[in-house]
C-alpha positions in Angstrom: -2.0 -4.4 2.6 1.6 -5.0 3.1 2.7 -8.2 4.9 5.5 -7.1 7.2 6.7 -8.9 10.3 6.6 -7.5 13.7 10.4 -7.5 13.7 10.2 -5.1 10.8 8.1 -2.8 12.7 10.3 -3.1 15.8 13.4 -2.1 13.7 11.6 0.9 12.2 10.3 2.0 15.6 13.7 1.7 17.2 15.3 3.8 14.4 12.5 6.4 14.1 10.5 6.4 17.3 7.4 6.0 15.0 5.0 3.2 16.2 3.4 0.4 14.2 -0.1 2.1 14.3 1.3 5.3 12.8 3.2 3.4 10.1 0.0 1.5 9.2 -2.1 4.7 9.1 0.5 6.2 6.7 0.5 3.1 4.6 -3.3 3.3 4.3 -3.0 7.0 3.3 -0.4 6.0 0.6 -2.7 3.3 -0.8 -5.5 5.8 -1.2 -3.4 8.3 -3.1 -1.6 8.4 -6.4 2.1 7.7 -5.7 3.1 9.0 -9.1 1.7 12.4 -8.2 4.5 14.7 -7.1 2.4 16.8 -4.9 1.2 13.8 -2.9 4.7 12.5 -2.6 6.1 15.8 -1.4 3.3 15.9 1.3 4.0 12.4 2.5 7.8 13.1 2.6 7.3 16.2 4.7 4.8 14.3 6.9 7.3 11.4 7.5 10.1 14.0 8.2 7.9 15.7 10.8 7.0 12.4 12.4 10.6 11.4 12.7 12.0 14.8 13.6 14.2 14.9 10.5 14.6 17.7 8.0 14.5 16.6 4.4 16.4 18.9 2.0 14.8 19.9 -1.3 17.6 17.9 -3.2 16.9 14.7 -1.1 13.1 15.1 -1.7 13.7 15.4 -5.4 15.7 12.2 -5.4 13.1 10.3 -3.5 10.3 11.5 -5.8 12.4 10.6 -8.9 13.0 7.0 -7.4 9.3 6.5 -6.7 8.0 7.9 -9.9 10.6 5.8 -11.9 9.9 2.7 -9.9 13.5 2.5 -8.4 12.4 1.6 -4.9 13.7 -1.8 -3.6 10.9 -4.4 -3.4 12.3 -5.9 -0.1 12.0 -3.1 2.4 12.7 -5.4 5.3 16.4 -5.7 4.2 16.7 -2.0 4.0 16.1 -1.5 7.7 
């Protein structure tokens, strides 16, 4: 699985109120599914939105899906937080 530091999880938790265990459960779910599948991605985006209490617009959802499907996601997520 991913090798993130505790400081990464602490930063994410401070910004989203989503704990490390929830993040790791979601990561396991992502690993078990096809991330190039639009339906799977939409489900995951909505789940993350619900976890964080954020509404994701259709336009933003489409942009996220396009970025994932076209491999436009930054490789160093720790620097994004």
